C-alpha positions in Angstrom: -33.7 48.9 -7.3 -35.3 46.0 -5.5 -34.2 43.6 -8.3 -30.7 44.9 -8.0 -30.7 44.2 -4.3 -32.0 40.7 -4.8 -29.4 40.1 -7.5 -26.7 41.4 -5.3 -27.9 39.2 -2.4 -27.9 36.2 -4.7 -24.3 36.8 -5.7 -23.2 37.3 -2.1 -25.1 34.1 -1.2 -23.2 32.2 -3.9 -19.9 33.5 -2.7 -20.9 32.6 0.9 -21.5 29.1 -0.4 -18.0 29.0 -1.9 -16.6 30.2 1.4 -18.3 27.4 3.4 -17.2 24.7 0.9 -13.6 26.0 0.9 -13.5 26.3 4.7 -14.9 22.9 5.5 -14.1 21.0 2.3 -10.4 21.7 2.2 -7.8 19.1 3.2 -4.4 17.8 2.3 -5.6 15.6 -0.5 -3.0 12.9 -0.9 -3.2 11.1 2.5 -6.2 9.5 4.2 -6.4 9.1 8.0 -7.5 5.5 7.5 -4.8 3.4 5.9 -5.5 0.0 4.3 -4.3 -3.0 6.3 -2.6 -6.2 4.9 -5.7 -8.2 5.8 -7.6 -6.3 3.1 -5.3 -7.9 0.5 -5.2 -11.6 1.2 -4.4 -12.5 -2.4 -1.3 -10.3 -2.6 2.3 -11.3 -1.8 2.7 -9.2 1.4 6.1 -8.2 2.8 7.4 -10.6 5.5 10.4 -10.5 7.8 12.3 -12.9 5.5 11.1 -11.2 2.3 10.5 -7.4 3.1 10.4 -6.4 -0.6 8.5 -9.2 -2.4 9.0 -7.6 -5.8 12.5 -6.4 -5.1 13.9 -3.1 -3.9 13.9 -1.7 -7.4 10.1 -2.0 -7.6 9.8 -0.4 -4.1 12.0 2.5 -5.1 10.3 3.0 -8.4 6.9 3.1 -6.7 8.2 5.7 -4.3 9.5 7.8 -7.2 6.1 7.5 -8.9 4.4 8.7 -5.7 6.9 11.6 -5.4 6.0 12.6 -9.0 2.3 12.6 -8.2 2.8 14.7 -5.1 5.1 17.1 -6.9 2.6 17.7 -9.7 -0.3 18.1 -7.2 1.5 20.5 -4.8 1.0 23.6 -7.0 -2.7 22.9 -7.2 -2.8 22.6 -3.4 -1.0 26.0 -3.1 -3.4 27.6 -5.6 -6.3 26.2 -3.6 -5.0 27.8 -0.4 -4.7 31.1 -2.2 -8.3 30.8 -3.5 -9.5 30.1 0.0 -7.7 33.1 1.4 -9.1 35.5 -1.3 -12.7 34.2 -0.8 -12.3 34.6 2.9 -11.2 38.2 2.4 -14.1 38.8 -0.1 -16.7 37.5 2.4 -15.2 39.7 5.1 -15.4 42.8 2.8 -11.7 43.1 2.6 -11.1 41.9 -1.0 -12.4 42.5 -4.5 -14.2 40.4 -7.0 -11.5 41.1 -9.6 -8.8 39.7 -7.4 -10.9 36.7 -6.3 -11.8 36.0 -9.9 -8.1 36.2 -11.0 -7.0 33.8 -8.2 -9.8 31.3 -8.9 -9.1 31.4 -12.6 -5.4 30.8 -11.9 -6.2 27.9 -9.6 -8.2 26.3 -12.4 -5.3 26.6 -14.8 -2.7 25.4 -12.3 -4.9 22.3 -11.4 -5.4 21.7 -15.1 -1.6 21.6 -15.5 -1.4 19.1 -12.6 -4.1 17.0 -14.2 -2.4 16.8 -17.5 1.0 16.0 -15.9 -0.4 13.2 -13.7 -2.3 11.8 -16.7 1.0 11.2 -18.5 2.5 9.2 -15.6 2.9 5.4 -16.1 3.4 2.6 -13.7 7.1 1.5 -13.8 7.9 -1.7 -15.7 9.7 -3.1 -12.6 6.3 -3.4 -10.8 4.3 -6.5 -11.8 1.0 -8.3 -11.3 -1.8 -7.2 -9.0 0.3 -4.3 -7.5 0.8 -2.9 -11.0 -3.0 -3.0 -11.6 -3.5 -1.4 -8.2 -1.1 1.5 -8.9 -2.6 2.0 -12.3 -6.0 2.4 -10.6 -4.5 4.8 -8.0 -3.0 6.9 -10.8 -6.4 7.1 -12.5 -8.0 8.2 -9.3 -5.4 10.9 -8.7 -5.8 12.1 -12.3 -9.6 12.3 -11.7 -9.0 14.3 -8.6 -7.0 17.0 -10.4 -9.6 17.1 -13.2 -12.4 17.7 -10.7 -10.4 20.4 -8.9 -9.8 22.1 -12.2 -13.5 22.0 -13.0 -14.4 23.2 -9.5 -12.2 26.3 -9.7 -13.4 27.1 -13.2 -16.9 27.2 -11.9 -15.9 29.1 -8.9 -14.4 31.8 -11.2 -17.7 31.9 -13.2 -19.8 32.4 -10.0 -17.5 35.2 -8.8 -17.8 36.7 -12.3 -21.5 37.1 -11.7 -23.2 33.9 -12.8 -25.0 32.8 -9.6 -27.5 30.5 -11.3 -28.6 27.6 -9.1 -27.5 25.1 -11.7 -23.9 26.4 -11.7 -23.7 26.7 -7.9 -24.9 23.1 -7.6 -22.4 21.9 -10.2 -19.7 23.6 -8.3 -20.8 22.0 -5.1 -20.9 18.5 -6.8 -17.4 18.9 -8.3 -16.0 20.1 -4.9 -17.5 17.2 -3.0 -16.4 14.6 -5.7 -12.9 16.0 -5.7 -12.6 15.5 -1.9 -13.8 11.9 -2.2 -11.5 11.2 -5.1 -8.6 12.7 -3.2 -9.0 10.4 -0.3 -9.3 7.4 -2.7 -6.1 8.5 -4.5 -4.1 8.5 -1.3 -5.6 5.3 0.2 -5.2 3.3 -3.1 -1.6 4.4 -3.4 -0.9 3.4 0.2 -2.6 0.0 -0.3 -0.5 -0.8 -3.3 2.7 0.4 -1.6 2.1 -1.8 1.4 2.4 -4.8 -0.9 5.8 -3.6 -2.0 7.2 -3.2 1.5 6.6 0.6 1.7 4.8 2.2 4.6 2.9 5.5 4.8 5.7 7.2 6.8 8.2 6.6 3.9 5.7 8.1 1.5 5.1 11.1 3.8 8.9 11.7 4.4 9.7 12.1 0.8 11.1 15.6 -0.1 
């Protein structure tokens, strides 16, 4: 009986760990509060009053369309993350069930996996050239990594809820969650940095439908 209580306590502790991470680790992943400035890119052809779109408006519009695709693929993963947070909150408060929490976490893993695969198929448009093209390719790679880490995180979350509260799994979950948050900020900041060189600002990115 004592062993059962200890096991139950370990499981509740693992779920508590999930709750803390979800409460304090969650964020809107695609935008960072700190935006790159033109001074960080002295080698690039920056927009000027006489030449607001140094690679042409086609390149600017294609880059905005690319960003819109990234956000569109990532949004379902964000929604799934919100549902996962809600169910874990309910479980920690004694208002939910493990079965429902497991189902939501498992669904989140699959939805984020779909987002990962979709973003991994995106390519930088041919209208974008030179250093900016390389920068956008790197940004896409980072966004791809973000979705992969989120997929892995929710997969491990489901396993913990299912009863495997081994320290190694909980630590792996924590690592994936923290790396996903870092990667998410890099995804947004790298996209913004590249878009600045094309004459796009963060408000235009944020205002897309």
